[in-house]
N, C-alpha and C positions, 0 to 999 in steps of 0.2 A: 522538562521533558524526560520521558524514560522510554526505553525500548527493551523488549524481551522477546524471546523466540522459543518455539518448540518445533521439533521435527516429528511427524508421524506419517507413516505409510507413504513415503516419497513426496511429502508436502511439507514445506517450511511455512509455519505461520508466524509472522512478525507482528507483535502487538506494540503500538505506539500510543503514548498518552501525554497529555499536556497541550501546550499551544504550539502548533506548527507555523509559527511566524518566523521572522528573521533570526532571532536568537535560538529559537527551538530547532529550526531547520539546520542552523550551524552546529548545534549540539549533537544532532543525530546523523548528519550527512555522512560521515565516514563510517560509523557503525552500521547504518542502514545499507550503504553501498557494499560493505563487507558481507553483510548477511544476505543481501537480496541479489546482487549482481555479480558477485565474484566468480560464480560457476553456474552452468546451465541447471536449472532446477525449476520446480513448480513452487510458486510463492503466493501466499495470501498475506496481503498487507492489511492488517486489521486496525482501522481508524476509528473504531466505535468510541474509544476513550479520549479522542482528540477534541479539545475544547474550542479551538479556533483553527482554521485552515486558510492561510494566506496564499498569495500568488507564489511566493518563493517555496512554500510547502508543496503546492501543486507541481512546480517545476521539479522538485525532488522526486515526487511520485512518478511523473512522467519519464524523467531520465533514467530511474531505475527500471521502470517497465521496458523501456526502449533497449537498455543494456541486457536485460534478461532475454528479450526477443532476439537480439543480435547473437546471443550465445546459444540459441536454441531452446530456451526455457519460456516460462510464461508467468506473468504477474497479474494477479486480480486483486481488487480492493473490497474489503467488507466494511460496511459502515454500521450494521447493526440497527439500532433505534436512533442513531445520531442523524436527525433530519437536517441540522445545520450543515454538516459536512457533506451529506447527500445532495442538498440543494446547491451548494457551492460547486460540487463536481458536475452536476447536471447542467447548471446555468453556464458553466464555461466550456461544456461540450466534451469534457474529458470521458464521460461515460460512453461516448461514441468510439473511443479508441482503446480504452481499457475497461474491462468488465467491472461493474460496481454492483455489488451484491448486498442484500440485507442480512441474510442468515449465513451461518457457517456452512450449512449443508449446500446452499446454493453456490457459495464461493468455491467449495471443494469440487462440486460438479463442473463449474466453469473452468477451473484451473486444470482439471484432468481432461477436459474436452479436447 
């Protein structure tokens, strides 16, 4: 698992790569929370490079989105061309509570809306 971020025009883009399973979620839990939920901000969580998304990984995404919402910020997910991650988020209904976008432009528009 790896995690990286950039800040641009009031939006933080957090890019995660690797397997978001039990070991992967454990590896990025604290860094992701520090980057995504420690202060109110607009966050794009980019999962395009995630190879596998398990239920524990989904829980991590949801808890960070909830924490951001409670602080007055917003988190959206970008999946890019990653149909496996998109299908997982859609089949679990996460896309009904957290915006899931294919493109960076759509993610930016959703997080700023």
